[in-house]
C-alpha positions in Angstrom: 72.5 110.4 31.0 74.3 112.7 33.4 72.7 115.6 32.8 68.9 113.3 33.8 70.4 111.5 36.5 71.5 115.2 37.8 68.4 116.2 37.4 66.5 113.5 39.1 68.7 114.4 42.5 67.6 117.4 42.3 63.8 116.9 42.3 64.3 114.1 44.8 66.3 116.4 47.0 63.4 119.5 46.3 60.7 116.8 47.0 62.1 115.5 50.2 62.2 119.1 51.5 59.1 120.1 50.8 56.7 117.0 51.6 59.6 116.1 54.6 58.2 120.0 56.0 54.9 119.7 55.7 54.1 116.2 57.2 52.7 116.6 60.7 54.9 115.6 63.4 53.9 112.6 65.8 51.1 114.0 68.1 51.6 112.3 71.9 48.3 113.3 74.4 48.4 113.2 77.7 45.4 113.3 80.2 45.9 114.8 83.0 43.3 113.7 85.4 42.8 113.8 89.4 41.6 115.5 92.9 43.8 118.5 94.5 47.1 117.8 93.5 46.7 117.6 90.6 44.5 120.5 90.4 47.4 122.5 91.9 49.6 121.0 89.6 50.4 123.8 87.4 51.8 122.1 83.9 54.2 125.5 82.7 56.1 124.8 85.6 57.6 121.4 84.9 55.3 118.8 82.8 55.6 121.6 79.3 59.7 122.5 79.5 60.0 118.4 80.7 57.9 117.0 77.7 59.7 119.7 74.9 63.5 118.8 76.1 62.0 114.8 76.0 59.8 115.3 72.7 61.6 117.6 70.6 60.8 115.4 67.4 57.1 115.6 68.1 54.2 117.5 69.6 52.7 117.1 73.1 48.9 118.2 73.1 47.6 118.0 77.0 44.7 119.2 78.8 43.5 118.2 82.4 40.0 117.6 84.2 40.4 117.6 88.2 38.9 119.0 91.5 39.9 119.2 94.6 38.4 116.5 97.6 37.4 114.1 95.0 36.9 110.4 95.7 37.4 108.1 92.1 34.5 106.9 92.0 33.1 110.1 90.1 35.2 108.5 87.6 34.0 105.2 88.0 30.9 104.4 86.3 30.6 100.8 87.6 32.0 102.1 91.1 28.4 101.2 92.8 29.1 97.1 92.1 32.4 97.4 92.7 31.0 98.9 96.2 28.7 96.0 96.9 32.3 93.6 96.1 33.5 94.8 98.9 30.3 95.1 101.3 31.0 99.8 101.3 28.4 101.8 101.5 29.7 104.4 99.8 27.6 105.3 96.5 27.0 107.3 93.0 23.6 108.3 91.2 26.5 109.5 88.5 30.3 110.0 87.4 31.1 113.7 86.8 34.6 113.8 85.7 34.8 110.6 83.3 32.7 112.3 81.2 34.2 116.0 79.9 37.5 113.6 79.4 36.5 111.8 76.7 34.4 115.1 74.9 38.1 117.0 75.7 39.6 113.9 73.5 37.2 114.4 71.4 38.3 117.9 70.7 41.7 117.3 70.1 41.0 113.7 68.0 39.4 116.2 65.7 43.0 118.1 64.4 45.1 114.8 65.2 43.1 112.1 64.0 46.7 109.5 64.5 48.2 110.4 68.0 51.0 108.0 68.2 50.5 107.9 71.3 47.9 108.7 74.9 49.3 108.7 78.5 46.5 109.2 81.6 48.7 111.0 84.5 46.6 110.2 87.3 47.2 112.2 90.7 44.1 111.1 93.2 43.3 108.6 96.2 43.5 110.8 99.4 39.6 111.6 99.8 39.5 107.3 99.4 41.8 107.0 102.1 40.3 109.4 104.3 36.7 107.8 103.8 38.0 104.4 104.9 37.5 103.0 101.0 40.7 101.7 100.4 39.4 98.1 100.0 37.9 99.1 96.7 40.1 101.3 95.1 42.7 98.9 93.0 39.4 97.2 91.3 38.5 100.9 90.8 41.2 102.3 89.2 41.6 98.8 87.0 38.4 99.9 85.5 39.1 103.1 85.0 41.7 102.5 82.9 40.1 99.9 81.3 36.9 102.0 80.5 39.5 104.9 79.4 41.2 102.5 76.9 38.0 101.1 75.9 35.9 104.9 75.4 39.3 106.2 73.7 39.9 103.4 71.3 43.0 103.3 72.6 43.8 99.6 73.7 47.7 100.7 74.4 47.1 103.6 76.6 49.9 104.1 79.1 49.1 105.6 82.9 51.5 107.0 85.1 50.0 107.2 89.0 51.1 109.7 91.4 51.2 107.7 94.6 49.6 109.5 97.2 52.8 110.8 99.5 53.9 110.5 103.1 51.2 112.7 104.6 49.4 110.2 106.8 50.8 106.7 105.4 52.2 105.6 109.0 49.2 105.9 111.3 46.6 105.5 109.0 46.0 102.1 107.1 43.3 103.0 105.1 46.2 105.7 103.4 49.0 103.5 103.0 46.5 100.6 101.4 45.7 103.5 98.6 49.6 103.6 98.3 50.1 99.6 97.6 47.2 99.7 95.2 48.7 102.6 93.3 52.1 100.6 93.1 50.3 97.5 92.3 48.4 98.6 89.9 51.0 100.3 88.0 53.8 97.5 88.3 50.7 95.1 87.3 50.6 96.7 83.4 53.1 96.6 81.2 51.3 100.1 79.5 51.7 101.2 83.6 54.2 103.1 86.0 53.8 105.5 89.2 55.5 108.4 90.5 56.7 108.8 94.2 55.3 112.2 96.0 57.2 111.5 99.3 59.3 114.4 98.4 57.0 116.7 97.2 55.1 117.8 100.4 57.5 119.1 102.6 57.0 122.4 104.5 57.8 124.1 108.0 55.6 125.8 109.8 56.5 128.2 112.6 59.8 126.9 112.9 58.6 122.6 112.3 59.0 120.8 109.2 56.1 118.4 108.4 54.9 116.7 105.6 52.0 118.2 104.2 48.5 117.1 102.2 49.3 119.0 99.5 52.7 120.2 97.7 55.5 122.8 97.4 55.3 125.4 94.5 58.9 123.6 93.5 57.0 119.8 94.5 54.5 120.3 91.5 56.9 121.2 89.3 58.6 118.1 90.1 56.0 116.1 89.8 54.9 117.2 86.3 58.7 116.8 85.3 58.5 112.9 86.6 54.8 112.2 84.9 57.0 113.5 81.8 60.0 111.1 82.3 57.8 107.9 83.7 55.6 108.9 80.2 58.6 108.5 78.2 60.5 105.5 79.0 56.8 103.7 78.8 56.2 105.7 75.0 60.1 104.5 74.0 59.4 100.8 75.1 62.0 101.3 78.3 61.4 100.3 82.1 60.4 103.2 83.9 61.8 104.0 86.6 61.6 101.5 89.7 61.2 103.5 92.6 58.7 106.7 90.6 61.6 108.8 90.7 63.6 108.8 87.1 66.4 111.5 86.6 
């Protein structure tokens, strides 16, 4: 009996070791999207190193769909209805950047059919603020999130919004309004959070410091780290940093 028990223990140990090693790690998918400040963010300089620190027992997969100078309406099919509601003239014939998100996500799902989480990281809004379209931004942002949750079949998809920086906030009501919309949308959703970008765009020209539209290289790295940290909080059921600057 002693020999039988010992044999069973050894077999159990071997099977656990073999199948434990073969088991696929949980996968967390990140979608990075937006306009120029997302396009300018190199994930390898901040985002990727941070996710490796935060998700040591899992695999992180990401892709980016971003292009400078683009308004949110090019991601939202329902934009014309939203614009009409707010009596705005801007219209679209078709979206340009929503379908690529679905296509790239479909490719990832072929290799990782059951991701443990999906997080949408958004850095956009400058164009809408400049075009005085802030009245529709909250509705457009909520619609975009709802559409992604539906089409990706991820009803609990997390999202992290990069709030517009302080480039023009003091003298531009539309800019200030978009900033407020972004925080309000994030705070109104249990799976949402936001990132502060006010300290990422501090530049100097001819000896004079100013808040630039675009971020510094270090600013982009910090942005990536903040996205990862806020997402980790959401994924693990913890409260994201309320000030948008997770430590």
